[in-house]
Every structure is written in structure tokens, then in C-alpha cells.
C-alpha positions as CSV (number, residue, x, y, z in Angstrom):
1,M,-1.7,-31.2,185.3
2,I,1.5,-29.2,184.8
3,P,1.9,-26.8,187.8
4,F,3.3,-23.3,187.4
5,I,6.0,-24.3,189.9
6,D,6.6,-27.7,191.5
7,M,7.7,-27.1,195.1
8,T,7.6,-30.9,195.8
9,A,10.2,-31.5,193.2
10,I,12.3,-28.6,194.6
11,R,12.1,-30.0,198.1
12,N,12.8,-33.6,197.1
13,A,16.0,-32.5,195.2
14,A,17.5,-31.2,198.5
15,G,16.9,-34.6,200.0
16,A,18.8,-35.8,203.0
17,A,21.0,-32.7,203.1
18,L,17.9,-30.6,203.9
19,T,16.8,-33.0,206.6
20,A,20.3,-33.0,208.2
21,R,20.4,-29.2,208.2
22,L,17.0,-28.9,209.8
23,D,17.7,-31.6,212.4
24,A,20.9,-29.7,213.4
25,V,19.0,-26.5,214.1
26,L,16.2,-28.3,216.0
27,A,18.8,-30.0,218.2
28,S,20.7,-26.8,218.9
29,G,17.6,-24.8,219.8
30,N,19.3,-21.7,218.4
31,F,16.4,-20.4,216.3
32,I,17.3,-16.7,216.1
33,L,20.5,-15.6,214.4
34,G,22.1,-19.0,214.9
35,P,25.4,-19.8,213.2
36,E,23.6,-20.9,210.0
37,V,22.6,-17.3,209.4
38,A,26.3,-16.1,209.4
39,E,27.3,-19.1,207.3
40,L,24.6,-18.3,204.7
41,E,25.7,-14.6,204.7
42,Q,29.3,-15.6,204.0
43,R,28.2,-17.9,201.1
44,L,26.0,-15.2,199.6
45,A,28.9,-12.7,199.7
46,E,31.4,-15.2,198.3
47,F,29.1,-16.3,195.5
48,S,28.1,-12.8,194.4
49,G,31.4,-11.1,195.0
50,A,29.7,-8.6,197.4
51,A,31.7,-7.3,200.3
52,A,29.0,-8.4,202.7
53,A,25.6,-9.9,203.0
54,V,23.0,-9.4,205.7
55,G,20.1,-11.8,206.2
56,V,16.7,-10.2,206.8
57,A,13.1,-11.3,207.1
58,S,12.0,-10.6,203.5
59,G,13.0,-9.0,200.3
60,T,10.6,-6.2,201.1
61,D,12.4,-5.5,204.4
62,A,15.7,-5.6,202.5
63,L,14.6,-2.6,200.5
64,K,13.2,-0.8,203.6
65,I,16.4,-1.3,205.5
66,A,18.5,-0.1,202.6
67,L,16.5,3.1,202.4
68,M,16.5,3.6,206.2
69,A,20.2,3.1,206.5
70,N,20.7,5.9,204.0
71,E,18.2,8.2,205.8
72,I,15.7,8.3,202.9
73,G,12.5,9.9,204.1
74,P,10.0,12.7,203.8
75,H,10.7,15.2,201.1
76,D,12.8,12.7,199.2
77,A,11.9,11.3,195.7
78,V,12.7,7.7,195.0
79,F,12.5,6.6,191.3
80,I,11.1,3.1,190.7
81,P,9.7,1.3,187.7
82,A,5.9,1.4,187.2
83,F,6.0,-2.3,186.0
84,T,7.0,-4.1,189.2
85,F,5.6,-5.8,192.3
86,A,4.0,-3.5,194.8
87,A,6.7,-4.2,197.4
88,T,9.1,-1.8,195.6
89,A,6.7,1.1,196.1
90,E,5.7,-0.1,199.6
91,A,9.3,0.1,200.8
92,V,9.6,3.7,199.6
93,V,6.3,4.8,201.1
94,S,7.1,3.2,204.4
95,T,10.0,5.6,204.9
96,G,7.8,8.6,204.1
97,A,9.5,9.2,200.8
98,T,7.6,9.7,197.5
99,P,7.8,7.1,194.7
100,M,8.3,8.5,191.2
101,F,7.2,6.1,188.6
102,I,9.4,5.4,185.6
103,D,8.4,3.5,182.4
104,V,10.2,0.4,181.2
105,A,12.0,-0.1,177.9
106,L,11.1,-2.8,175.5
107,P,11.9,-5.5,174.7
108,H,13.7,-6.2,178.0
109,M,11.0,-4.7,180.3
110,T,13.4,-3.1,182.8
111,M,13.7,0.6,183.8
112,D,14.1,3.0,180.9
113,P,17.2,5.1,181.5
114,V,16.0,7.8,179.2
115,H,12.7,8.3,181.0
116,L,14.6,8.1,184.3
117,R,16.8,11.0,183.3
118,E,13.8,13.0,182.2
119,K,12.0,12.4,185.6
120,I,15.1,13.3,187.6
121,A,15.3,16.6,185.6
122,T,11.6,17.3,186.4
123,V,12.1,16.8,190.1
124,R,15.1,19.0,190.2
125,R,13.4,21.7,188.2
126,E,10.3,21.7,190.4
127,G,12.4,21.9,193.6
128,V,9.8,20.4,195.9
129,L,11.4,17.0,196.5
130,R,15.1,16.0,196.7
131,A,16.0,13.5,194.0
132,A,17.4,11.0,196.5
133,A,17.5,7.4,195.2
134,V,16.7,5.1,192.3
135,I,15.6,1.5,192.7
136,T,16.0,-0.6,189.6
137,V,14.2,-3.9,189.3
138,D,15.8,-6.9,187.7
139,L,12.6,-8.1,186.2
140,F,12.0,-11.9,185.9
141,G,15.7,-12.5,186.7
142,L,17.2,-10.3,184.0
143,P,19.6,-7.6,185.4
144,A,18.6,-4.0,184.5
145,R,20.6,-1.6,182.4
146,Y,23.1,-0.9,185.1
147,E,25.8,0.4,182.7
148,E,23.6,3.4,181.9
149,I,21.7,3.8,185.2
150,A,24.7,3.5,187.5
151,T,26.5,6.2,185.4
152,L,23.4,8.5,185.6
153,A,23.0,7.9,189.4
154,A,26.7,8.9,189.9
155,E,26.3,12.0,187.7
156,E,23.2,13.1,189.6
157,D,24.6,12.1,193.1
158,I,21.7,9.7,193.6
159,L,21.8,6.5,195.7
160,L,21.4,3.4,193.5
161,I,19.7,0.3,195.0
162,A,19.0,-2.8,193.0
163,D,15.8,-4.7,193.6
164,G,17.2,-8.1,192.9
165,A,14.3,-10.0,194.4
166,Q,14.1,-12.2,191.2
167,S,17.6,-12.1,189.9
168,F,20.1,-13.6,192.4
169,G,22.4,-15.7,190.1
170,G,22.0,-13.3,187.2
171,Q,25.1,-11.6,185.6
172,I,26.3,-8.8,183.4
173,G,29.6,-10.1,181.9
174,T,31.5,-11.7,184.8
175,S,29.8,-9.5,187.4
176,R,27.0,-11.1,189.4
177,V,23.9,-9.6,190.9
178,G,25.1,-8.3,194.3
179,T,27.9,-6.2,192.7
180,L,26.0,-4.3,190.0
181,A,24.9,-1.7,192.4
182,P,26.2,-0.5,195.8
183,I,23.2,-2.1,197.5
184,T,21.2,-5.1,196.3
185,A,18.0,-6.4,198.0
186,I,17.2,-10.1,197.3
187,S,14.3,-12.3,198.2
188,F,14.2,-15.9,199.3
189,Y,10.4,-16.3,198.8
190,P,9.8,-20.0,197.9
191,T,9.4,-19.4,194.2
192,K,12.6,-17.4,193.8
193,P,15.7,-19.0,192.1
194,L,17.2,-19.5,195.6
195,G,14.1,-19.8,197.8
196,C,13.5,-21.0,201.3
197,F,10.3,-22.6,202.6
198,G,8.8,-19.4,204.1
199,D,9.8,-15.7,204.0
200,G,13.4,-14.5,203.9
201,G,15.7,-12.0,202.2
202,A,19.1,-10.5,202.3
203,I,20.9,-7.2,201.5
204,L,24.1,-7.5,199.5
205,T,26.5,-4.5,199.5
206,T,29.8,-3.5,198.1
207,D,30.5,-1.5,201.3
208,S,31.2,-3.5,204.4
209,G,30.8,-0.4,206.5
210,M,27.2,-0.1,205.3
211,A,26.6,-3.7,206.3
212,A,27.1,-2.8,210.0
213,K,24.1,-0.4,209.7
214,F,22.0,-3.0,208.1
215,R,22.7,-5.4,210.9
216,E,21.7,-2.8,213.5
217,L,18.5,-2.0,211.7
218,R,17.4,-5.6,211.3
219,H,17.6,-6.1,215.1
220,H,15.8,-3.1,216.6
221,G,18.8,-0.8,216.2
222,F,21.1,-2.7,218.6
223,D,24.8,-2.2,218.3
224,A,27.1,-5.2,217.7
225,A,27.5,-5.9,221.4
226,R,23.7,-5.7,221.8
227,E,24.1,-3.4,224.8
228,N,22.9,-0.1,223.3
229,I,20.2,0.9,220.7
230,V,22.0,3.3,218.5
231,Q,19.1,4.1,216.1
232,P,15.4,3.1,215.8
233,G,15.3,-0.2,213.9
234,M,12.9,-3.0,213.2
235,N,12.4,-6.7,213.8
236,S,13.6,-8.2,210.6
237,R,16.0,-11.1,211.3
238,L,16.3,-14.1,208.9
239,D,15.5,-17.0,211.2
240,T,17.9,-19.9,211.6
241,I,15.6,-22.6,210.2
242,Q,15.1,-20.7,206.9
243,A,18.9,-20.1,206.7
244,A,19.4,-23.8,207.1
245,I,17.0,-24.6,204.3
246,L,18.8,-22.1,202.1
247,L,22.2,-23.6,202.9
248,A,20.9,-27.0,201.7
249,R,19.5,-25.5,198.6
250,F,22.6,-23.5,197.9
251,D,24.5,-26.7,197.3
252,L,22.2,-27.2,194.2
253,F,22.0,-23.6,193.1
254,V,24.6,-23.5,190.3
255,D,23.2,-26.6,188.8
256,E,19.6,-25.3,189.1
257,L,20.6,-22.0,187.4
258,A,22.0,-24.0,184.5
259,R,18.8,-26.1,184.4
260,R,16.7,-23.0,184.3
261,D,18.8,-21.6,181.4
262,T,18.4,-24.9,179.5
263,I,14.6,-24.8,180.0
264,A,14.4,-21.3,178.8
265,G,16.3,-22.4,175.7
266,W,13.7,-25.1,175.1
267,Y,10.9,-22.6,175.4
268,G,12.6,-20.4,172.9
269,E,13.0,-23.3,170.5
270,F,9.4,-24.6,170.7
271,L,7.7,-21.2,170.9
272,D,9.6,-19.5,168.0
273,G,7.1,-17.3,166.2
274,A,4.0,-18.2,168.3
275,V,4.5,-15.5,170.9
276,E,7.1,-12.9,171.8
277,V,9.7,-14.7,173.9
278,P,12.2,-13.0,176.3
279,D,15.1,-11.3,174.7
280,I,18.4,-11.6,176.7
281,P,21.0,-9.0,175.6
282,T,24.4,-10.2,174.7
283,G,26.6,-10.4,177.8
284,R,23.8,-10.7,180.2
285,K,22.6,-13.8,182.0
286,S,19.1,-14.2,183.5
287,A,18.4,-16.2,186.6
288,W,15.0,-17.1,185.0
289,A,12.9,-16.6,188.1
290,V,10.0,-16.9,185.7
291,Y,9.6,-17.4,181.9
292,T,7.4,-14.6,180.6
293,V,6.0,-14.3,177.1
294,R,3.9,-11.6,175.4
295,S,0.8,-12.0,173.3
296,A,-2.0,-9.6,172.2
297,H,-4.3,-12.6,173.0
298,R,-3.0,-13.1,176.5
299,D,-6.3,-13.6,178.2
300,A,-7.7,-16.1,175.7
301,L,-4.4,-18.0,175.8
302,R,-4.4,-18.2,179.6
303,T,-7.9,-19.5,179.6
304,R,-7.0,-22.2,177.0
305,L,-3.9,-23.3,179.0
306,S,-5.9,-23.4,182.2
307,A,-8.5,-25.7,180.6
308,S,-5.6,-28.0,179.5
309,G,-4.3,-28.2,183.1
310,I,-1.3,-25.9,182.6
311,G,-0.5,-23.4,185.4
312,T,0.3,-19.8,184.5
313,A,0.6,-16.5,186.2
314,I,0.4,-12.8,185.2
315,Y,3.2,-10.6,186.4
316,Y,1.8,-7.9,186.4
317,A,-1.7,-7.1,185.5
318,T,-1.7,-3.5,186.9
319,P,1.0,-0.8,187.0
320,V,1.9,-0.3,190.6
321,C,0.9,3.4,190.4
322,D,-2.7,2.4,189.5
323,F,-3.4,0.5,192.8
324,E,-5.5,2.4,195.3
325,A,-2.7,2.7,197.8
326,Y,-0.4,4.4,195.3
327,R,-2.6,6.5,193.1
328,R,-2.0,9.6,195.2
329,F,1.6,9.5,194.0
330,R,0.7,9.3,190.4
331,R,1.4,12.4,188.4
332,D,-0.7,13.9,185.5
333,D,2.2,13.2,183.1
334,D,2.5,9.5,184.2
335,E,1.4,8.0,180.9
336,L,3.7,5.0,181.1
337,P,2.6,3.5,177.8
338,R,5.0,0.6,177.7
339,S,4.2,-0.5,181.3
340,R,0.5,-0.4,180.5
341,Q,1.1,-2.4,177.3
342,L,2.9,-5.1,179.2
343,C,0.2,-5.4,181.7
344,A,-2.2,-6.4,178.9
345,E,0.2,-8.8,177.2
346,V,2.5,-10.7,179.7
347,L,1.9,-14.3,180.7
348,S,4.4,-16.4,182.7
349,L,4.6,-20.1,181.8
350,P,5.7,-23.0,184.1
351,M,9.3,-22.5,185.2
352,H,11.3,-24.4,187.8
353,P,14.6,-26.4,187.6
354,Y,13.0,-29.8,187.3
355,L,10.9,-29.4,184.2
356,D,11.9,-31.9,181.5
357,R,12.0,-31.2,177.8
358,S,8.9,-33.2,176.9
359,T,6.8,-31.2,179.5
360,V,8.1,-27.9,178.0
361,E,7.3,-29.2,174.5
362,Q,3.7,-30.1,175.7
363,V,3.2,-26.6,177.2
364,C,4.4,-25.0,173.9
365,S,2.3,-27.2,171.8
366,E,-0.8,-26.0,173.7
367,V,0.3,-22.4,173.3
368,R,0.7,-22.8,169.6
369,Q,-2.7,-24.6,169.2
370,A,-4.4,-21.9,171.2
371,L,-3.1,-19.1,169.0
372,R,-3.9,-20.7,165.6
């Protein structure tokens, strides 16, 4: 059996350092916003180059708080990719704003700047909603096309938020995720490149003043002194135990990113020509949250791999605008052909930092045999 992700290997790698971190929290009894949370926030900011980081309860909450802090709400349009996890749309709808679905560009599968420009123009022409924000998604660990999208957002005076749930550790040139947009939401879900053993997330920002708003909102709207509630907030604190786990894992993070990159290289070597493999543009670095290939015979391939004991996943089988909860926001002109094509073709293969070359070769051999 080759699991899609091996959480036991990931836990064992942290070893005694993880145990020591957890024991320290248990001994202190400081389970809510303990010193480990502030220590983690500092390390996140230092690693990414962001001005500040604010720990929250999940990547989804990170998006919600980013929107709330900028007073996004009813009568606002927020532009998001159609090919994404539902949390991106969920965060928008939770504020009362309207999600506007943008197609992705191939082969990189991130938001298409051309379609984004067209959709912004449509919203402005109709005059019903305010074109308020765009949320890019760094799909599967690859940073989106920020050079073009950030320029467009600035031209249109639209807030840019990066959904970096899968991409912490990714880069464009020497700039890391956390500095590619004014606000970046990241997730610490266990399967993410930097994951905890529960739920968790953080907001990275290039504006330290904005970080103060995020801290208020994550803790019911309390001010820094916790004496006054200055705005309605939510209960979205990153708990101390998860912060301690992340600190232990952070010590391995650079090495694990390098391992993921090596594993992706092995996949590319062994799969060459069998399926369409990820294309990483020059100057970009993926965090390789997952390794996703494309095949017109995806379903048959997945069945064959499952029969051989190889774990796989489909991210994503349905455009987010086609789910019952979000169909009411779908427009008649939302054809989204590339998003729909990907939903029929994508398959994610086993990916975690502790795969060895022979295991990757075995997976790829099964893929090639299945597609003969």
C-alpha cells in the first residue's frame, strides 16, 4: 500500500522536538494565545518576508478575516477562480459579498488575468455591484500570476488577497509567498506543506497596521488591551498546542520543501510522456502541496491505481460554482471551459516529503502500465 500522504512519517520526522514542544505547553497550561503563538507568528513573518503574521483557527477564517478587515460585504463583487476548493467561495459569501467566478489559464491552472480583466469590466459596466476584491489561489503550491494580477488590481483600485492555503514556501524570483500580495491567507491543515495536527491558519501581510485589525477580529473584536470591543469579530484563535506543533515542524520545513521539489523531479522523470505533468514557469518555485497530473483517461487510471494499492485524490471534480450552495451566483456567461476541462482530467498522486525514489518509480510504473 502506498498512501496518498503518510502522516505517520511526517510525525516521526519531528521526533523528540515535537514531544518537547507539546510537553512545555501542557506543563504551562497556557492553551489559548500562549507564547508559542507569538513565536510562530514571528517565524512566519521572518521566513516569508512579510511585515507581520497573525495566527487564526483555519485557512478559511484567514480569508474571512481578511475580507472583514477591509469591510467587504453586501453589494461587493469578489473575483475568485472557479477551479478551487469551496472555502474560497465560502469566505466571500460569509461576508454577504458576491463571488464572481474566473476561469483558469492552462497549463498552470491558476487564475487567468485576461478573463479577470473582462469580468471586472463587466461588473463596472453593469453598475450593480462594486468591484471590490480579487482572491487569487496558488493552486497545488504554485504561486499565481501576480505580476499581471497585482498590476491589474492596482489599476482598478481593487483589493488583492492571495489564497496561499497550499503554497507557503513557494516563490516568484526571490519573493516568497506572503509578500506577493498585500494580504495572504495560509492554511496549516495537516496535509499542507507546513501542517499542524488539527486545524490552523495564518494571515500574512505587508502592512503591519492591518495586522492589528486581524488580531482584533480573531478575538471577538477586542482591542490590544482586551478591555474594549472595537468591532464585531469572531472566535478564530490559533491554539497554543497547534502552534507548538508547527514550531517543531518549522525546524524541518526548508529541508522538506527541498525534498518535495526532488520528488516532483522524480515524477517528471518517470512519467515523461505518459500523462501531462505540472509545468512550473521559469523563475517560480512551487511548494508542491500535491503533485497533480492530467489525463483524458483519469477515471480509469484512478481505478487501476486504487486496485494496485496506490492512494490518489481528485482536486477538484467540480467547479465551485456548480455546487448547490453557489449555483445562485453563477451567471449565464460563466462557461469556464478550462476549469471544466480540468475537473475531468486532474489526478493527484502520492506526495509528501518522505517518499523515496523507488516508491515514486513504482507509482509511475503503474501509471504507465494503466495507460498502455
